[in-house]
C-alpha positions in Angstrom: 108.5 155.8 113.7 105.8 157.2 115.5 103.4 160.3 114.2 104.8 163.4 116.3 108.2 162.4 114.6 107.1 162.4 111.2 105.3 165.8 111.6 108.1 167.3 113.1 110.7 166.0 110.3 107.9 167.3 107.5 107.6 170.8 109.2 110.9 172.1 107.2 110.5 170.5 104.0 106.7 171.7 103.9 108.0 175.3 105.0 110.7 175.3 102.0 108.0 174.4 99.6 105.8 177.3 100.5 108.7 179.6 100.5 109.7 178.2 97.0 106.5 179.7 95.8 108.0 183.0 96.9 111.4 182.1 95.9 110.8 180.7 92.5 108.5 183.7 91.0 111.0 185.9 92.1 114.1 184.5 90.8 112.1 183.9 87.6 111.1 187.4 87.1 114.1 189.2 87.8 116.8 187.2 87.0 118.1 186.1 83.5 117.6 182.5 82.4 121.6 182.3 82.2 121.6 183.1 86.0 119.3 180.6 86.8 121.4 177.8 84.8 124.4 178.9 86.4 123.0 178.7 89.9 122.0 175.4 88.8 124.8 174.0 88.3 126.1 175.9 91.4 123.7 174.0 93.5 124.3 170.6 92.1 128.0 170.9 92.4 127.7 171.7 96.1 125.6 168.8 96.4 128.0 166.7 94.7 130.4 167.8 97.1 128.3 167.1 99.9 128.6 163.4 98.8 132.3 163.2 97.9 134.1 164.5 101.1 132.3 162.7 103.4 133.2 159.8 101.8 129.5 158.7 103.2 131.2 158.3 106.9 127.8 160.1 108.2 126.2 156.8 107.2 129.0 154.7 109.4 127.9 157.0 112.1 124.7 156.5 111.9 125.0 152.6 111.5 127.3 152.2 114.4 126.2 154.9 116.5 124.4 152.5 119.0 127.0 150.1 119.0 130.0 152.6 119.7 131.0 155.3 121.8 129.1 158.4 119.5 131.1 160.5 120.7 134.4 159.1 120.0 133.2 158.1 116.5 132.1 161.4 115.6 135.8 162.5 115.8 136.7 159.7 114.0 134.5 160.1 111.2 134.6 163.7 110.5 138.8 163.9 111.0 138.8 161.7 108.2 136.3 163.6 105.8 137.7 167.0 106.6 141.4 165.8 106.4 140.1 164.5 102.9 138.6 167.8 102.2 141.6 169.7 102.9 143.8 167.4 100.7 141.4 167.5 97.8 140.8 171.5 97.8 145.2 171.9 98.0 145.2 169.3 95.2 142.7 171.1 93.1 144.2 174.4 93.5 147.5 173.1 92.8 146.8 171.3 89.3 143.6 173.3 87.8 144.0 175.7 85.2 141.1 177.3 86.2 139.7 178.5 89.2 135.7 177.7 90.8 134.5 181.5 89.8 135.9 181.0 86.3 134.6 177.8 85.3 130.9 179.2 86.6 131.1 182.6 86.1 133.7 183.0 83.1 135.9 185.5 85.0 138.3 185.1 88.3 136.4 186.2 91.5 138.8 186.3 94.6 135.8 186.9 96.7 133.8 184.0 95.5 136.7 181.8 95.8 137.0 182.4 99.0 133.1 181.7 99.5 133.1 178.4 97.9 136.1 177.6 100.0 134.2 178.1 103.2 131.1 176.6 101.5 133.1 173.2 101.1 133.7 173.0 104.8 130.3 173.7 105.6 128.5 171.6 103.9 130.9 168.6 105.1 130.2 169.7 108.6 126.5 169.7 107.6 126.2 166.5 106.9 127.5 164.7 110.1 125.9 167.7 112.1 122.3 166.9 110.9 122.8 163.1 111.4 123.6 163.9 115.2 120.3 165.6 115.5 118.5 162.6 113.4 120.1 159.7 116.3 119.1 162.3 119.4 115.4 162.5 117.7 115.9 166.0 117.4 113.7 165.9 114.7 112.1 169.5 115.0 115.4 171.0 115.4 116.6 169.1 112.4 113.5 170.0 110.3 114.1 173.7 111.4 117.3 173.7 109.6 115.8 173.4 106.2 113.2 175.6 106.7 116.0 178.2 107.6 117.7 177.5 104.7 115.1 178.3 102.4 114.5 181.3 104.5 117.6 182.8 104.3 117.7 182.1 100.9 114.3 184.1 100.4 115.5 187.1 102.1 119.0 187.2 100.9 117.6 187.2 97.2 115.1 189.6 98.4 118.1 192.5 99.3 119.8 191.5 96.3 117.0 192.8 94.2 115.9 195.7 96.0 119.6 196.6 95.7 119.9 196.2 91.7 122.1 193.2 92.1 120.8 190.6 89.9 123.4 189.7 88.0 124.0 186.0 87.7 127.0 186.4 90.8 124.8 187.6 93.4 122.4 184.7 92.8 125.3 182.1 93.6 126.6 184.3 96.4 123.1 183.9 98.1 123.2 180.4 97.7 126.7 179.8 98.9 125.7 182.4 102.1 122.8 179.9 102.7 124.8 177.3 103.5 127.0 179.0 105.9 124.3 180.4 108.0 122.8 176.9 108.0 126.2 175.2 109.6 126.6 177.9 112.2 122.8 177.7 113.3 123.3 173.6 113.6 126.7 174.1 115.7 124.4 176.1 118.0 121.8 173.6 118.4 124.2 170.5 118.5 126.2 172.0 121.0 123.0 173.2 123.1 120.3 170.9 122.6 122.2 167.6 122.7 124.6 165.9 124.8 127.2 164.9 121.9 130.6 165.9 122.6 133.9 165.5 120.7 136.2 163.0 122.1 139.6 162.6 120.4 139.8 159.0 119.4 141.4 157.6 116.1 142.1 153.9 115.5 143.8 153.8 112.5 142.5 150.0 112.6 139.2 150.7 112.0 139.6 153.2 109.3 139.7 150.5 106.8 136.7 148.8 108.0 134.6 152.2 108.1 136.0 153.1 104.7 135.2 149.6 103.1 131.7 150.2 104.3 131.3 153.7 103.8 133.4 153.7 100.4 130.7 151.8 98.4 127.8 154.1 99.9 129.7 157.3 98.6 129.8 156.0 95.1 126.3 154.8 95.3 125.8 158.7 96.5 127.6 160.2 93.9 125.8 158.0 91.4 122.1 159.1 92.7 123.7 162.5 92.7 124.5 162.1 89.1 121.2 160.3 88.0 119.3 163.5 89.6 121.6 166.2 88.3 124.0 165.4 85.6 121.1 165.9 83.3 121.5 169.5 84.0 124.9 169.5 82.6 123.9 167.4 79.9 121.1 170.4 79.1 124.1 172.4 79.2 126.2 171.1 76.7 123.7 169.2 74.5 120.7 171.9 74.3 120.4 175.5 75.6 120.7 177.2 78.6 116.8 178.1 78.7 116.2 174.3 78.2 118.3 173.9 81.7 116.7 177.0 83.4 113.2 175.2 82.2 114.3 171.9 83.9 115.4 173.5 87.0 112.7 175.4 87.5 110.2 172.8 87.1 112.6 170.5 89.9 112.4 173.5 92.1 108.2 172.9 92.0 108.4 169.4 92.5 109.1 170.2 96.4 106.3 168.5 97.9 107.8 165.1 96.5 111.1 166.2 97.9 109.5 166.4 101.0 108.5 162.7 100.7 112.2 161.8 100.0 113.6 164.2 102.7 111.4 163.1 105.7 111.7 159.5 104.6 115.4 159.3 104.4 115.6 161.4 107.7 113.3 159.1 109.7 113.7 155.4 107.9 117.5 154.8 108.7 117.7 155.8 112.4 114.6 154.0 113.0 116.0 150.7 111.4 119.5 151.0 112.8 118.0 151.3 116.4 115.5 148.5 116.0 117.5 145.6 114.7 119.8 142.7 116.3 122.8 142.1 114.6 122.4 141.9 110.9 118.7 141.0 111.0 115.9 141.8 109.0 112.4 143.3 109.8 110.5 142.4 107.0 107.1 142.9 108.4 108.2 146.3 109.0 109.6 147.0 105.5 106.7 145.9 104.0 104.7 147.8 106.3 106.2 151.2 105.2 106.6 150.0 101.4 103.1 149.8 101.2 102.2 153.5 102.8 105.1 155.5 100.7 104.4 153.8 97.7 100.7 154.9 98.2 102.2 158.4 98.8 104.3 158.4 95.5 101.0 157.7 93.8 99.1 160.2 95.3 101.4 162.9 95.1 102.0 162.0 91.4 98.6 162.4 90.7 98.0 165.8 92.3 101.0 167.2 90.6 99.2 165.8 87.1 96.1 167.3 88.3 97.1 170.8 89.4 100.1 171.0 87.3 98.4 173.8 85.6 98.6 176.2 87.9 102.2 177.0 87.6 101.2 178.7 84.7 99.6 181.5 86.7 102.5 182.2 88.5 105.6 182.3 86.1 106.6 184.2 83.2 105.1 183.1 79.7 108.2 181.5 78.4 108.0 179.1 81.0 104.5 177.6 80.7 106.0 174.1 79.4 107.0 173.4 83.3 103.5 172.4 83.6 104.1 169.4 81.2 107.5 168.2 82.9 106.6 168.6 86.4 105.3 164.7 87.2 108.1 163.8 85.5 110.5 165.7 87.4 108.9 164.9 91.1 109.0 161.1 90.0 113.0 161.1 90.7 112.8 162.1 94.2 109.3 159.9 95.1 110.9 157.0 93.1 114.0 157.3 95.2 112.5 157.1 99.0 110.8 154.1 97.5 114.7 152.6 96.7 115.4 154.0 100.4 113.5 151.0 102.0 116.0 148.5 100.1 119.0 150.5 100.5 118.7 150.4 104.3 117.8 146.8 104.3 121.1 146.2 102.7 123.6 148.5 104.5 121.9 146.6 107.6 123.7 143.5 106.4 126.9 145.9 105.7 127.3 144.7 102.0 127.0 147.9 100.6 128.8 147.2 97.7 125.6 146.0 96.0 124.1 149.3 96.8 126.9 151.2 94.8 126.7 148.2 91.8 123.0 148.9 91.3 123.7 152.8 91.6 126.6 152.1 88.6 124.4 150.1 86.2 121.2 153.0 86.4 124.0 155.8 86.0 125.1 154.3 83.0 121.6 153.7 81.4 120.8 157.8 82.6 123.5 158.9 80.6 122.6 156.7 77.8 119.2 157.8 77.7 120.1 161.7 78.0 122.3 161.3 75.4 119.9 160.2 72.8 116.9 162.2 74.4 118.5 165.6 75.2 119.3 166.4 71.9 115.9 166.1 70.4 113.8 167.1 73.2 115.8 169.0 75.8 114.0 169.6 79.3 111.2 167.0 78.2 114.2 164.5 77.1 116.2 165.1 80.7 112.8 164.4 82.3 112.0 161.2 80.6 116.0 160.0 80.9 116.4 160.4 84.8 112.8 159.2 85.3 113.7 155.7 83.6 117.0 155.4 84.9 115.6 156.0 88.5 113.0 153.1 88.1 115.9 151.2 86.9 117.8 151.7 90.1 114.5 151.0 92.3 114.4 147.6 90.8 118.0 146.6 90.8 118.6 147.5 94.5 115.1 145.7 95.4 116.3 142.7 94.0 119.9 143.2 95.6 118.3 143.5 99.0 116.2 139.9 98.0 119.3 138.5 97.7 120.2 139.3 101.3 117.0 137.8 102.8 115.1 141.2 102.4 112.0 139.2 100.8 109.5 141.9 100.3 106.5 141.4 97.9 107.4 144.3 95.0 105.0 143.3 92.3 102.8 146.2 92.7 105.4 148.6 93.5 107.2 147.3 90.2 104.1 148.0 88.4 103.2 151.3 90.0 106.1 152.9 89.2 106.5 151.6 85.6 102.8 153.2 84.7 103.7 156.7 87.0 106.8 157.0 84.3 104.6 156.2 81.1 101.8 158.3 82.1 104.8 161.3 82.9 106.5 160.4 79.2 103.0 160.8 77.5 102.5 164.0 79.1 106.1 165.8 78.9 105.8 164.8 75.5 102.5 166.1 74.6 101.1 163.4 72.7 97.8 163.5 74.4 94.8 166.5 74.2 95.4 168.6 77.1 92.0 167.4 79.0 93.3 163.6 78.6 96.6 164.5 80.2 95.3 165.6 82.7 92.5 163.5 83.6 94.5 160.4 83.4 95.9 161.2 86.6 92.4 160.7 88.6 92.8 156.9 87.9 95.7 156.2 90.1 94.5 158.7 92.7 91.2 156.9 92.9 93.1 153.6 93.2 94.7 155.0 96.4 91.9 156.6 98.0 89.9 152.9 97.6 92.9 151.6 99.1 93.0 153.7 101.8 89.4 154.6 102.4 88.7 153.6 105.7 91.9 155.3 107.0 90.6 158.3 104.9 87.1 158.2 106.7 88.2 157.8 109.9 90.9 160.9 109.6 87.8 163.0 108.4 85.5 161.9 111.1 88.1 162.6 113.8 88.9 166.1 112.2 85.1 167.0 112.1 84.8 166.2 115.4 87.8 167.8 116.8 86.2 171.0 114.6 82.7 170.7 116.2 84.6 170.8 119.8 86.4 173.6 118.8 83.2 175.9 117.7 80.9 174.4 120.3 83.7 176.1 123.1 
């Protein structure tokens, strides 16, 4: 993973984060908490759809890209996924007593129903098109799609507000349209800037092998979705819609943490799959990346803790509690990024059922924790429950990777994640004075700076030298 590739992958998520500082205040000031809560459920449902309908065959495409004809491979994986999606939609509308619009909005809307159907095909296609860009080293184009998604959402929300369309259905419409715009962009980019084609080829004898590899990963994807999303549904049923809105806003502000996960997950799997020979591990590479990602996780969590009070300045007063759960919300994508090192190590050996088992155990723990904590603590309980479950997942999948020969030294990583979770819970529960809850995050930040002092010092020197040369000209 070279520096330029990582920078390219980061551009889109960083742009999304900056645009989030525009979209979140727009939404919280102009839409009701009920509208925000309903849209949050729609967004999480769309994410689930992406995991289910592809059957995780996009990962099979990534894993076998270098070993097989990728034109035939894309058609093979895409055909299975789109057939499964069509079958699922037909079955749903035949047997379901309510439509999607009735479930989310309380009343049937034919326009939104068709918009949902088109979005289903868009989301499924997006997963494969993004993989094509990743394997063709189109990191900038991949990244641009992330920024386009958020930028289009800001534009559509702005138009809706100017037109006075602030009912909850219009927020959902804006969210769905952004997915359709994104898939249109990706089709254009893949066609124009890659050599990827579709070659009709569907060997039935390979379908079983592909599904045996991918279905456990689909289970893992659904379980990971549930660990980061089921808390929203449980908040909706066990608490109030305001608590759900509070939680959703906090997660939207945790976009810097999502950047780490997005960049790492986009770059890591192709990097490893291209360099492996057979089913062999590269332990030295795993350990090197683990150290860097762990330090990034600690530093970002600390910065969130130190500066969480800033969100109070840009949100309505009723959302002031967001500052206390911000760190906890950021831990879910951060620790998931750490776990990604081990999950890819297991994918190398193709023993993907172990990943699904770890995710299943963690999901059960997540549900139990949320069932216990949400009725009493609301959004705070969901933050602690989801954070605890993702730590369990990280430990479980790392031990599973060890059993497959990826013998990483994980002692520091285990200790660090536990300490971050504990500190996040203390802050969320407000059991410490505000000054202590803020300054406690200085300690892990100082630790990371001490561990990387030479790197930081050299970076500052290079930056100073560059500025000096620029001004001297």
